Phi, psi and omega in degrees: 000152181275156181300329184273358177255113182281320186194158170210152179205165176252130175234111180052043178080006180253128177281122176248118183239130179255121178263155180215154176073224185257127170265080184228189187307325182298332182247325190298327185301323181261353187296311182301311182295321179297314179293319179299308184293319187269341185227303184299314180291346179261010173099001177284114179236006173238119185224142173241123180251110179275113183256009187296336179259009179276125183265338182203142172226129177260182184296326178292315178300317178297317179299322179293315179300318179293322177297318177297314179304312180296319179297320178294316179300319180297336178267005177090013181253200179203161178233135174246134180257134186248129167048051171291134183229169176053234184293333179293312178297319180299318178297318178295322179291313182300320182278353179084005183288341177294340179276342185254315185280150173276122182234131179232174181266345183215155177297318181299322176294320177298317179296318180300319180298323185273349180291000000 
């Protein structure tokens, strides 16, 4: 598992992944491939990404999350992002992604949206 991934679990066929710390170059480089190999290629097309413990996201980290999001959409699925706060939310707002991405306040709400 990567340093920026605190935990993951499956709830009713939905992958719930909790990120922590910095989604920056130190983690982002391997994140897309790790999620693709371990989850996307195994049929997970509904994902909830809990960002509440993420303290910083840089342009590379944001680009990786958007790449995962696009890959999931192309397979007919969706990704819900949970509780981005502080600088993470500001980065999503500045880039306009808050208008495109599904963002909720809780993991349970994210899972409910994807059911």
